[in-house]
N, C-alpha and C positions, 0 to 999 in steps of 0.2 A: 420626404419631409422637409419640415418648415419651422423654424423660430429660433429665438434668441432671449436670453432673459433678462424679465421684464424692464429693471433697474437701467441697463444700454439702451434701451428704445425711447425714454421718457421725451414726451414730447415730438416726436417723430410721427406722421401719421400713416395708415397703410397705405395709403395713393404714394405718398414717397418711397415707402419700403418698396413695392410694389415694384416702383419704377427704378428704383438702383439696383433691382437685379435686372435688367435688360444689360448693363456694363459690365457683369458679374465675369470672370475667366470664365474662359470654354468647360463645363464637366464640373463645375463649384455652382451650378442653379438651385431655387429652392425651390417649392412646392409651385407650379404651374410656369415657371422660368423666373422666379421673384428670389432674390436674394435679398435681407435687408444687409444692410451698409451704413448702420449709425456713426451723423458725424464723419461720413467716409468721405464725401465729394467724389476724388474720380480713383481714391487710392486703394488698388487693389490689393493689397497686402490685407486691408481692414478686411475687404470685401470677404477674402478668402476664410479669413480667422472668424465673422461672421455666419459663414456658409456652415461650415465645421461647426460652430457650436449648433448652428438648426439641427443637422444631421444627428446630433448627438439628445437633443432636448425635446425634440418634436416629431410626433410622427403623423403626417397628412396621408389618411387615407382617401384617393378621390380618382383610382381607376376605373374603368368602367366601359360600357356597350350600349345603347340605347333604341329600341325597337327594332333589334334584328328577329331575323325569322325565325322559327322553333330549332333549334338545336342545342348541343351540349357540349360543354367543357372536355377535356381530356379525362378529368375524373369522374363523368358520368352525368355533372349536374344540368341543368337548365341554363342556358348561357348569362340570363341575367341575373339569377341567382348566385353562380357560382362566380362569376366575374366582379357586377357590382355589390355583391353582401360576403357572401361566404369565404372570399378571398379575403379582404380585410378583418374580417372576425377573427378569421385563424389569425394573421398576422399582427391582426393586434394583441391578441391572448398569447400568443408565442413571445412577443418585443414587452410585456407587463414587467417583466422583471428586471429587464433592461431599463426601461423608462422610471422605475421606483427609485432604482439605482443611479441613474440620472438627476431627478429631482430632488429637491430639501426646501425644507419649511422655508417660505419667500420667496423660492424662485423655481415653482412646480412645473414639472414634466408636461405636456400638451400633446393630446391625442384629439386630432381635428380630422373628423369625417364628413365629408361632402356630399349632401343628401341633393331637393331640388325642390322645386314646388311643386311639381308630380307627383310627390309623395301627399299632397292635400288630398287628390283623389286616389290613392292606391287602397286597396282592400288585401288584408292578412290573411289568406288562404293556410290554416293550419292543415288544414288535411289533405292536402296537395301543393303543397309549396312550388312543386318544378310544373305545375301547369298540365299535367299527362294527361288530365283529363277536360280539359278544355283550356285553348291555348290564344292568350292574345299577345301580341309583343308591345302593345300600350298597356296593358292591364300587367303583365310581366314585369315589365321598368317601373311601373310605378309601383309595385308590389316591394321590389328591391329598395327604392329609396325610401319607401315609410319604413323595411326592416332597420337599414343603418339609423333611422332616427331612433325606433324602439332601442335598437342594442347599444347604441350610444349612450340613450336614459337609464338604462340598467347600469351598464359598466360604470358610468358615473355615481350611482348609488355604489353599489360594490367599496367603488373606489375612496368613497367617503366613509362606507362603514368599518372599513380596514383603516382608514388612517393615512392614505398612501399618499405620497407629494406627489401625484398624477391628477389633473384634469380631463376630463373629456367634452366636446362641444361637437354644434354639428355648423356646419357653414353652406348659407346658400348663396351661389354663385351667381344666380339669375338668370338669364336668357343670354346666352353664349355664341358668339360667331364660331363654332369649332366642327370637324368633320363628322361629330355625331351625329349631326341629321340626316346623311347618308341613305338610312332606312327608314326616315319618316314619309308622309303620304306626299307624290307631287306636288300637291297643291303648297302645304306648306314649303317645301323645297322654292318653289319657285319666287315666294313672301319673300324667305331668305334670302336669294340669288337678291331680289330687286330690292329691298328695303334694311336689308341685310344692315350694311353701314349707320342708320338712323335708327333703330331699333332693338339689334345685338350688340350686347356688348362685347369688347376685344377681349381676346385671352387674358391679356395683362387687366384689363378692368376688373373681367371675374374671376381673379383670384386675390383681387383686394380685402374680400371678406377673410378668405383664408387665413391671407395675411395677419388682419388683423387679429383673429380668434387664436392664432400661434405668439405673436410680440405682445398685444397690446397689455401693457401696467394695468391698466383697469379690470383685468381680466383673471390677474394673480388670484389663483386661490380658487374662481370660479369654473364651475362646473354646470353638467347639467341643460343646457342653454343652446336656443337654434336662433343664428344669426344670419342676418339677411340684412345687404346693404350697411355692414358696421353698426351694427343695432340688432337687439334681442327683439324677437316678436316670438307672438305663439305657434307651434307647430299644429299638425292636425290634432283634433280632441283625446284620440283613440292612442297617439304617443304619449299620454300619461299612464296608463292604465298597468298599473303593476303585474296583475297578472298575467296580461298579454306579455311583458315585456321578461317573465319569468319564463311563459312558456316558451318563446321563441330562440331565449338564450339556452335552455334545454334540449331543444330540437337542434340547434346549430351545434352541439356543442356533440350531439349523436350524429349528427352528418360528417363533420369533419374529423371526428376519433381523438376529439380533447375529453380529458377528464371536467367535468363539473364542478369544480368548486367553491359552488355559491351556497349551498346548503349552510343554515347558522348564522349567515354571515350577509347576507342582505337588508340591510333597514327597514322596518313595518312601513314607512310612507318615504316617498320621495318628493322634494321641495315643487309644489305647483307654481305655474306662471299666472299671474293675477288676467282675470277676462278682459 
């Protein structure tokens, strides 16, 4: 979880917020090791207070796996689908009431979902979401990242229709040098090992867009956006398909065993990004 009320971060860049977190006390870090500390310098008390507010007001959905062999979670879900998507879907829904209580007009609580550019090559197979008929590690990973974007856009539409003081956006961290690459093809691992320091972001750099989504004053009350390098960009065209969003949401509710309370609530349309 990461975030602080926008008025307290005015004039503070996401990079400064990200780097400030590297000096936070143990156990008090925010998303991806970042703990925003506006005007805090090296003051650890202010850092701790910022992180406390982070945990109360923003949910950052970011755990996951990448291109693992076909296997299942303890709940019986294909691992990419279960860990990368369904876990975030369920957690977010379980915390929605808390997020609504944490937000207020002018200081919304924020949901930040971490997807990736891999979603651009993803395909959502509603007839076989778990890849039981034909499994591809890359396809399963891409599908899970695509599902995260569809889910976030539908969630934002639902929140807006309800007038909730909560927003939902997607953050794309870019290509980051992490252990997620241990299951990719060996040529990719070799490239990463040889050239990673030049072409891959550090974990801290990869966190900048997530931190920006969590605390930027410019995003107060703004949701349904796909953010890359701290800027809004278009996601894959199919992610704006309202019918597909609804179908995935309904299927996700069935799979996680929670009620689908969106009937009669979701708006007729969702704001579209300009081409």
